[in-house]
KEPA-542180 format. One line per 10 residues: number of its first residue (from 0); their letters; for each residue x, z, y of N, C-alpha, C. Coordinates in Angstrom, 2 decimals. Layout:
NUM> a> X:Z:Y:X:Z:Y:X:Z:Y  ...
***
This chain:
0> mtgvdiilhe> 30.10:-59.80:17.99:29.66:-60.62:16.55:29.80:-62.06:16.69  29.98:-62.93:15.77:30.08:-64.24:15.76:29.18:-65.28:16.29  27.98:-64.99:16.54:26.88:-65.46:17.20:26.44:-66.64:16.31  26.69:-66.69:14.94:26.34:-67.36:13.79:25.67:-66.74:12.81  24.54:-67.02:12.02:24.27:-66.51:10.86:25.02:-66.80:9.63  25.44:-65.84:9.12:26.54:-65.74:7.99:25.87:-66.07:6.77  26.58:-67.26:5.95:26.12:-67.51:4.80:27.13:-67.31:3.73  26.81:-66.45:2.78:27.68:-65.97:1.90:27.22:-66.45:0.52  28.34:-67.28:0.13:28.12:-68.07:-1.19:28.63:-67.21:-2.31  28.40:-67.43:-3.28:28.58:-66.59:-4.58:30.06:-66.38:-4.87
10> eeqrriarla> 30.76:-67.56:-4.73:32.33:-67.47:-5.05:33.05:-66.80:-4.12  32.46:-66.83:-2.56:33.10:-65.91:-1.56:33.03:-64.57:-1.95  31.69:-64.16:-2.28:31.34:-62.78:-2.69:32.32:-62.16:-3.78  32.54:-63.18:-4.77:33.23:-62.61:-5.86:34.75:-62.43:-5.42  35.27:-63.32:-4.61:36.49:-62.92:-4.00:36.57:-61.89:-3.13  35.75:-61.49:-2.54:35.49:-60.29:-1.66:35.39:-58.97:-2.38  34.72:-59.20:-3.50:34.55:-58.10:-4.67:35.85:-57.79:-5.23  36.46:-58.86:-5.65:37.63:-58.65:-6.26:38.89:-57.91:-5.49  38.81:-58.38:-4.12:39.78:-57.59:-3.43:39.19:-56.03:-2.96  37.91:-55.93:-3.00:37.54:-54.62:-2.81:38.02:-53.64:-3.95
20> erlvhdanar> 37.76:-54.36:-5.32:38.21:-53.68:-6.46:39.52:-53.16:-6.50  40.54:-54.18:-6.23:42.05:-53.76:-5.88:42.07:-52.60:-4.91  41.49:-52.69:-3.88:41.57:-51.47:-2.78:41.35:-50.28:-3.29  39.91:-50.26:-4.38:39.85:-49.02:-5.18:41.04:-48.59:-5.73  41.30:-49.46:-6.57:42.68:-48.99:-7.42:43.77:-48.61:-6.82  44.27:-49.65:-5.92:45.63:-49.38:-5.12:45.35:-48.01:-4.37  44.17:-47.73:-3.64:44.20:-46.61:-2.85:43.72:-45.41:-3.50  43.45:-45.27:-4.79:42.76:-44.30:-5.53:41.62:-43.89:-4.89  40.85:-44.84:-4.60:39.52:-44.51:-3.75:38.43:-44.11:-4.78  37.18:-43.53:-4.10:35.89:-43.36:-4.90:35.38:-44.63:-4.98
30> fvalidrngq> 35.32:-45.30:-3.60:34.69:-46.58:-3.61:34.90:-47.33:-2.34  34.69:-48.61:-2.19:35.05:-49.47:-1.02:33.85:-50.37:-0.84  33.54:-50.55:0.41:32.40:-51.08:0.73:33.06:-52.13:1.75  32.54:-53.42:1.74:32.65:-54.26:2.88:31.51:-54.79:3.53  31.07:-54.68:4.63:29.92:-54.75:5.41:30.05:-55.67:6.63  29.23:-56.34:6.94:29.42:-57.22:8.37:28.97:-56.02:9.38  28.99:-56.78:10.62:28.99:-55.78:11.66:27.37:-55.43:11.96  26.44:-56.25:11.37:25.02:-56.04:11.46:24.56:-54.84:10.39  25.36:-54.32:9.66:24.96:-53.33:8.53:24.82:-53.90:7.36  24.93:-55.11:7.09:24.39:-55.79:5.82:25.87:-55.83:5.00
40> plawagelgd> 25.42:-55.07:3.56:26.66:-55.19:2.76:26.92:-56.61:2.27  28.17:-56.52:1.99:28.78:-57.89:1.54:29.45:-57.91:0.08  30.04:-56.61:-0.14:30.68:-56.40:-1.30:30.87:-54.82:-1.45  30.91:-54.50:-2.63:30.99:-53.23:-3.12:31.98:-53.00:-4.40  32.68:-51.98:-4.59:33.73:-51.60:-5.73:33.70:-50.09:-5.82  33.89:-49.60:-7.17:34.10:-48.37:-7.39:32.98:-47.64:-7.76  33.02:-46.27:-7.65:31.86:-45.47:-8.12:31.14:-44.71:-6.97  30.00:-45.46:-6.82:29.07:-45.09:-5.95:28.02:-43.95:-6.27  27.79:-43.57:-7.34:26.98:-42.58:-7.82:25.69:-43.10:-7.31  24.95:-41.96:-6.58:23.70:-42.26:-5.98:23.56:-42.65:-4.53
50> vdrtslasla> 24.95:-43.09:-4.05:24.86:-43.39:-2.46:23.82:-44.57:-2.33  23.18:-44.37:-1.15:22.31:-45.49:-1.21:22.90:-46.72:0.05  23.31:-47.65:-0.57:24.12:-48.66:-0.10:23.55:-49.16:1.28  22.40:-49.52:1.25:21.69:-49.71:2.79:22.06:-48.98:3.68  21.63:-47.65:3.34:21.77:-46.85:4.59:23.19:-46.59:4.73  24.02:-46.52:3.82:25.53:-46.24:4.26:26.14:-47.42:5.37  25.56:-48.59:4.78:26.14:-50.00:5.28:25.51:-49.82:6.79  24.36:-49.47:6.93:23.84:-49.53:8.47:24.38:-48.52:9.32  24.49:-47.17:8.68:25.07:-46.08:9.28:26.73:-46.41:9.84  27.32:-47.06:8.91:28.73:-47.33:9.13:28.80:-48.35:10.25
60> agnvaategl> 27.88:-49.40:10.12:28.06:-50.49:11.26:27.61:-49.70:12.69  26.82:-49.11:12.68:26.25:-48.22:13.93:27.33:-47.26:14.36  27.87:-46.61:13.42:29.25:-45.82:13.83:30.35:-46.59:14.59  30.50:-47.85:14.01:31.66:-48.69:14.44:31.22:-48.97:15.82  30.08:-49.47:16.03:29.61:-49.89:17.36:29.53:-48.73:18.47  29.16:-47.65:18.01:29.38:-46.65:18.81:30.72:-46.18:19.28  31.55:-46.23:18.31:32.85:-45.94:18.76:33.54:-46.93:19.78  33.16:-48.40:19.28:33.76:-49.39:20.20:33.22:-48.96:21.60  31.99:-48.66:21.80:31.46:-48.13:23.18:32.43:-47.14:23.79  32.75:-46.15:22.97:33.58:-45.16:23.47:34.90:-45.63:23.97
70> armigercfs> 35.42:-46.57:22.93:36.77:-47.15:23.36:36.66:-47.91:24.67  35.81:-48.51:25.01:35.57:-49.49:26.27:35.50:-48.28:27.53  34.91:-47.28:27.13:34.70:-46.29:28.18:36.03:-45.67:28.89  37.02:-45.63:27.73:38.50:-45.16:28.28:39.32:-46.42:28.42  38.81:-47.57:28.74:39.65:-48.77:28.86:40.25:-49.17:27.84  39.67:-49.14:26.47:40.54:-49.88:25.22:39.29:-50.91:24.90  39.92:-51.87:24.29:39.07:-53.06:23.88:38.16:-52.49:22.59  38.90:-51.77:21.74:38.16:-51.21:20.73:39.07:-50.16:19.81  38.59:-49.63:18.88:39.30:-48.74:17.90:39.64:-49.46:16.72  40.51:-49.78:16.09:40.54:-50.45:14.90:40.13:-49.62:13.73
80> smyhegdrgh> 40.20:-48.33:14.00:39.83:-47.85:12.22:39.25:-46.24:12.94  38.63:-45.61:12.19:38.06:-44.49:12.16:38.06:-43.51:10.70  38.45:-42.56:10.97:38.54:-41.50:9.86:37.67:-40.28:9.82  36.61:-40.12:8.96:35.79:-38.75:9.05:36.26:-38.02:7.80  36.59:-36.75:8.15:37.29:-35.93:7.11:36.14:-34.67:7.04  35.79:-34.65:5.43:34.97:-33.40:4.96:35.70:-32.57:4.14  34.81:-31.52:3.57:35.76:-30.70:2.68:36.09:-31.24:1.48  35.15:-32.21:0.77:35.66:-32.83:-0.25:35.87:-34.28:-0.28  35.19:-35.00:0.46:34.91:-36.37:0.57:35.58:-36.61:1.98  35.97:-37.81:2.10:36.35:-38.48:3.21:36.05:-39.99:3.38
90> lylsslselg> 35.89:-40.56:4.64:35.66:-41.85:4.81:36.60:-42.42:5.88  37.10:-43.73:5.70:38.05:-44.42:6.31:37.45:-45.79:6.85  37.03:-46.14:7.91:36.48:-47.35:8.24:37.37:-47.93:9.21  37.48:-49.48:8.89:38.59:-50.18:9.69:37.82:-51.37:9.72  37.95:-52.05:10.93:37.37:-53.29:11.54:38.24:-54.31:11.14  37.43:-55.60:10.81:38.08:-56.77:10.26:37.62:-57.91:11.48  38.27:-58.04:12.39:38.13:-59.02:13.33:36.44:-58.91:13.90  35.74:-59.66:14.22:34.50:-59.63:14.74:33.38:-59.72:13.68  33.81:-59.76:12.48:32.59:-59.94:11.59:32.54:-58.63:10.64  33.65:-58.15:10.22:33.54:-57.19:8.97:34.33:-55.91:9.14
100> ivvvafders> 33.74:-54.87:8.32:34.17:-53.72:8.42:34.34:-53.08:6.87  35.59:-52.50:6.79:35.89:-51.95:5.37:35.69:-50.28:5.45  34.99:-49.99:4.48:34.60:-48.43:4.36:35.09:-48.16:2.95  35.99:-47.36:3.06:36.84:-46.60:1.92:36.28:-45.05:1.95  35.90:-44.57:0.74:35.29:-43.30:0.34:36.44:-43.00:-0.45  37.01:-41.59:-0.20:38.04:-41.18:-1.15:37.82:-39.54:-1.13  38.68:-39.04:-1.88:38.67:-37.61:-2.09:40.28:-37.08:-2.27  40.17:-35.83:-2.92:41.61:-35.21:-3.10:42.44:-35.95:-3.84  42.13:-36.89:-4.66:43.11:-37.77:-5.22:43.84:-38.58:-4.69  43.38:-38.89:-3.31:44.12:-39.62:-2.61:44.48:-39.08:-1.38
110> slglvrlrvr> 44.92:-39.88:-0.32:45.47:-39.25:0.86:45.18:-40.38:2.04  44.96:-39.91:3.44:44.62:-40.74:4.39:45.67:-41.68:4.32  47.05:-41.22:4.51:48.20:-42.21:4.53:47.95:-43.31:3.59  47.84:-43.13:2.46:47.82:-43.95:1.36:46.59:-45.03:1.41  45.27:-44.48:2.13:44.41:-45.56:2.37:44.76:-46.27:3.34  45.09:-45.60:4.40:45.54:-46.72:5.69:46.38:-47.55:5.11  47.64:-47.22:4.29:48.54:-48.42:3.96:48.00:-49.29:3.48  47.33:-49.05:2.20:46.63:-50.13:1.27:45.67:-51.08:2.09  44.83:-50.24:2.93:43.92:-51.03:3.87:44.76:-52.10:4.71  45.73:-51.78:5.27:46.38:-52.44:6.00:46.90:-53.85:5.30
120> qitpamqevl> 47.56:-53.08:4.13:48.12:-54.52:2.95:47.11:-55.51:2.60  45.83:-55.06:2.36:44.89:-55.99:1.97:44.14:-56.75:2.99  44.22:-56.22:4.14:43.40:-56.85:5.29:43.69:-58.28:5.47  44.82:-58.77:5.58:44.87:-60.30:5.79:44.40:-61.06:4.60  44.24:-60.69:3.27:43.51:-61.44:2.20:41.87:-61.41:2.67  41.60:-60.14:2.95:39.94:-60.13:3.42:39.89:-60.76:4.52  40.67:-60.77:5.64:40.47:-61.73:6.87:40.34:-63.11:6.31  41.16:-63.63:5.56:41.09:-64.76:5.37:39.75:-65.37:4.62  39.20:-64.54:3.97:37.93:-64.90:3.18:36.84:-64.89:4.35  36.69:-63.74:5.22:35.84:-63.67:6.17:36.08:-64.89:7.16
130> deivnrsraa> 37.33:-65.15:7.43:37.39:-66.52:8.23:36.79:-67.88:7.75  37.18:-68.07:6.54:36.48:-68.90:5.93:34.92:-68.86:5.82  34.26:-67.86:5.78:32.87:-67.52:5.64:32.23:-67.79:7.12  33.01:-67.58:8.14:32.59:-67.96:9.42:32.74:-69.22:9.63  33.71:-69.91:9.38:34.09:-71.36:9.77:33.10:-72.12:9.12  32.79:-71.92:8.03:31.94:-72.75:6.93:30.67:-72.53:7.54  30.14:-71.15:8.13:28.83:-70.99:8.36:28.63:-71.62:9.63  29.61:-71.67:10.63:29.40:-72.53:11.93:29.44:-73.85:11.69  30.05:-74.41:10.75:29.86:-75.94:10.53:28.58:-76.17:9.80  27.91:-75.07:9.07:26.61:-75.28:8.44:25.70:-75.38:9.62
140> saglggyesp> 25.52:-74.16:10.53:24.76:-74.38:11.60:24.68:-75.55:12.73  25.97:-76.14:12.69:26.22:-77.35:13.51:25.92:-78.58:12.92  25.54:-78.50:11.45:25.11:-79.58:10.51:26.23:-80.63:10.28  27.58:-79.77:10.35:28.98:-80.38:10.03:29.23:-80.31:8.52  30.04:-81.01:8.17:30.96:-80.86:6.94:29.81:-80.93:5.61  28.56:-81.58:5.81:27.94:-81.58:4.52:27.19:-80.46:4.17  26.89:-79.48:5.29:26.30:-78.40:5.12:24.97:-78.31:5.71  24.41:-79.58:5.48:22.86:-79.64:6.20:21.85:-78.88:5.58  20.94:-78.23:6.60:20.09:-77.19:6.02:19.13:-78.00:5.13  18.66:-77.18:4.04:17.62:-78.04:3.07:16.28:-78.59:3.84
150> laeitdddie> 16.19:-77.96:5.06:14.96:-78.07:5.68:15.12:-79.20:6.68  16.30:-79.85:6.77:16.55:-80.93:7.72:15.76:-82.21:7.44  15.14:-82.40:6.45:14.34:-83.62:6.26:12.98:-83.38:6.37  12.47:-82.11:6.87:11.10:-81.98:7.24:10.97:-82.58:8.69  9.99:-83.36:8.97:9.76:-83.47:10.06:8.61:-82.83:10.55  8.51:-83.06:12.01:7.10:-82.33:12.75:5.91:-82.77:12.05  5.98:-84.14:11.80:4.65:-84.74:11.27:4.32:-84.25:9.95  5.69:-83.87:9.11:5.10:-82.99:7.79:4.59:-81.93:8.13  5.19:-81.00:8.97:4.67:-79.48:9.19:3.23:-79.87:9.76  2.84:-80.71:10.65:1.41:-81.00:11.06:0.65:-81.13:9.95
160> slfr> 1.05:-82.08:8.95:0.10:-82.46:7.76:-0.23:-81.09:7.04  0.77:-80.30:6.98:0.38:-79.04:6.23:-0.77:-78.16:6.63  -1.04:-78.20:8.31:-1.58:-77.41:8.73:-3.16:-78.12:9.19  -3.26:-79.34:8.60:-4.56:-80.07:8.83:-5.57:-79.86:7.80
***
């Protein structure tokens, strides 16, 4: 992980959501989720029905973490993607650097080959947005670039006076 708290602004979320919508369309997928490595949902697109987004994001992140552990056991740094095949529904998960995971749910209207191709094509654009988020979040946590915390002006004396 990046070691920094991620701050997702509305415009960045909209950009990621537009990319997820494009991927749903281009891959003929049921839905696409972009989550962070901690299992927090960043963006969703497509028809989720009654899928529990929080649970799906948590389980997908755990799946990726476990699979990376398996990769290290055989001398690989990581596996960049995973595929889960069901009778009617399938999941394709792809890592985006150290921050994100793309989850694509699809059925018989699409194919693994098409999903993999479309994910590979859209990855640079998604990676660009994630890199901007990470860079801005790091600057904010370091107090650089005008991204100072709204709590920065509160002093220890202010806190003490609250509890007197």
